N, C-alpha and C positions, 0 to 999 in steps of 0.2 A: 533663405531659411523659411520654413513654414511658420505661419502666425496662428497662435491658439488663443481664442477668446473664451474666458471662463468667468463664472460668477462665484465670488468667494466672500466670506464674512469680512466686515470692515476691520475687525480685530486682527484677522490673519493678514490682511493687506498692510496694516500698520506694522505688524511684526516682521513681515518680509522686507518692507522698505527699510526699517530700522536695522535689520540684520545685514542687508546689502550695504548700507552706509557704514556700519561698523567694520565690515570686511573690506570696505573700499572696492567693491566690485559692482557690476551692473545688476539690475533686477533680473534681466534676461539670463545672465550667467547663473545667478543664485537659484532661480526657479528651474532652469535646465538641469543643474546639478542635483537639486532635490528630487525632481521627477526621475532623473536617471537612476539615482540611488533607490528610490521607492519601487520603480518598475524593474530594477536589476538589469536594465538594458545595456549598460556599458561596463558591467562588472569586470569583464575579462578582455576589454578592448584597449589597444594602444593606438595612438595616432601619431604619425611621423611626417615631418617635412623633409623632403629630399633624401639623399643617401650618404652614408659614410664615404663611399668611393668618390662621390663628387666633392666632398669636403677635403679629402686627402689630395685631390687633384687641384685644389684651389678654387673650386666653384663655390664661392661664399657670398653670392648676391641674394638679397631678400626675395623670397618667393611667395610666402603666405603671411597674411596680416596677424598681428598679435591678438586681435579680437577674435579672429577665426580659430586660432590656436586654443584660446581659453574656452571657446564653445565646445571643444572636444576633450578637455581635461583640466584638472586643477593641480596636477603634481607631475613634475618631470624635470628634464634638463635639456640644454642645447647651447647654441652660441648666437652671436650677432653678426650683422653684415661685416665682411672683411675681418672676421674673427676678433671683433673688438670686445674681448672679455668673455667671461663664463656666465652662462644663464642658469638660474635656479627658478623653477616654478613650484611654489608651495602655497597651499590654501588659496588658490586662484589668483595669486599675485606673481608677477614676473620681476625678478631681481637681476640686475646687471652688475657683475663684479669685474671691475676694470683692472688694468695692469698696475695702476697706482695704489691699489688696495681699497679704493672706495667702493661702496655698495649703493646703488640707486634703484629705487622701485620705479619701473617703467610703466607709466599709465597712458602713454600716447599709443596710437595705433600704427606702429612701425612694421616693416617687413622683416621676416625671419628667414635665414638661409637653411638652418638645420635645427630641429628640436624633436623630442619625443615626449608625449604626455599621456596620462591616463586619468580616469576619475578614481582616485585612490580610495579603496575600501579594503582594509586589511582582513584577510581570511584566517590569519594565524599571527600570534605574537609570541616572542620568547626572549629570554635574557641571554645576552652575550657577555661573559665575564672573563676577566684576566686577559684583556686584549692588549698584547704587547706590540703589535704591528698590524698593518692593513691585512696581511695574509692571514693572521689569526682571526680577524673579523670574517673574512671570506670563508675560512674553514668552519667557523661557527654557523654560518648561514647555509653551507652546502647540504647538510642532512635534511634541511627543511624544504629544499626544492625537490618536488616529486619526480621531475624528469630533467634531463639535460637537453631536451628537444623543445622545451617551452620557454617562454619569457617570464620574467618576474620583476615586479616593482618592490623596492625595499625602502622603508622609512626607519632610519636609525637615530634614536634620540638619547641624549644624556649629557653628562659632563665629561669632556675629553681632557685627559692630562696633556695631550699634545696633538696638534694637527699641522701637517706640512701640506700646503696647498699651492696652487699656481694659477695664474691668469695670463692668457696670451694677449699680446699687444695688437693693436690695429695694424693691418698689413696692407700692402699694395694689392690691387686686384690681381687675381690669378696666381698669387703666391701659394706654394704648396703647404700642406699642414706641417710637414717635416721642417721646412725652412721657418715657418711661423713659430714652431716650438722652440727654436734656437733663441728666440727673443723673449721667451716667456719670463715673467717675474714670479718669484717664489716668496711665500710667506710662512712664518712659523708662529703658531698660536699656542699658548699654554693655559691650562686650567680654564677652559672655555666651554660654556654650555651652548648646545646647538643641535642641528639636525643634518644628517647625511641623506640627501635625496639620491636614491640609487636605482639602477636597472641592471638586470643580469640577462644577457643574450647568448643564445647557443653559438657554437663555433661556426656552424654553417651559415650564419647570418652576416658574416664579415663583409660581404659585398654591399650591404645596405645598413648595417648597424655596427656598433662597437662590441665585439664578442667578449664574454666574461663579465666581470663586475665593473661598473662605471659609477663613481660617486662624485657628487658635488656637495660641498659643505656651505652652510650659512649659519651664523651665530644667532642665538635667541633674540638678541637686540637688533638683528638685521644690519650690522655694521661691518662684519668681516666674513670672508668666505673664499671660495675658489674650488677648482678641480682638485680632488684629493689625491695626493701622492703617497701619504703615509699618515697613520694616526695611532694613538695609544689611549686606552681607557680601562678603568677598573671594572665598570659595569655599564652596559648599554641596553636599551629596550629596542627590539627590532620588530617592526610590523611587516608582514609579507603578503603579497597579492600575486596570484598566478594570472598570466596574460596569454591568451591563445587566439585572439582576434587582432589582426594587423591591418591597419588602414594607412597606406603610404600615399602622400600627395607629392607629385613630381613637378618641378618648375616647367612651365609651358613656353618659356621664352628665355632669351639670353644665352650665356655661355654653356649652360647645361645641355642645350640641344646639340652642340658640336663637340663637346668634350669627349675624349677617349676614356670610357669607363669600363673597358674590357679587362683590365688587369685586376688581380686579387690584391686588395689593399691591406691584408692582414698584417704583413710584416711592418709596413709603414705605420699602421695604427698602433701596433705594439710599441714602436719607438716613440711615437708622439705621446702615447698615454703614460 
């Protein structure tokens, strides 16, 4: 990564270090995010590690470090080596939701097999009301997407009357996503405040991403969460960001190099999701 040396007032230096400490992130990540937002250089960019096809086929070995992931985004979702739980990236922090229901903030520099992040800067926000199920939330979001051929990041906040979520258990190497989903643990939360971290991807992207809406939930107190299977709420606030720049980083070693990734994973992704 390039190194930039600048002269700034001592007051700004103190404020930046205090803010980095409060957010429990590095000064490099904080300054990078601030510059990216100011220069608008990453407003429509998403950064992805590996592909959904590889994940479906059981290629779930760490490929890119957590530190590198956070250099490219502060908002997103993914998974961990051998599918050990669900990943939520929110406000430049990585949370691991394990199959026992526990939530841990990961601050070590571990390797990640699959994740998608962006620097979230909402371009539109709207209220979603009378949400009786996850499909209602999707229908509320649909009119705000300009095109079915672009990608979108969605941040959904509020008090949920109910959330039905899951977390996949750690699996043996090379276990397919379908087999891993059979061992998933499910959770039911009631009257809980939190955030849905979501992405919408076009149908044509099924070879390398999860098509349609994909939401992970984390509670406001960061103690509960998971991959969202269902939800219900009276009123939610939705922030939307369009994404049209796609940066995909592929593993350069290991099982990815010899895996047969020629099949269309859409059907298996639908079953697993």
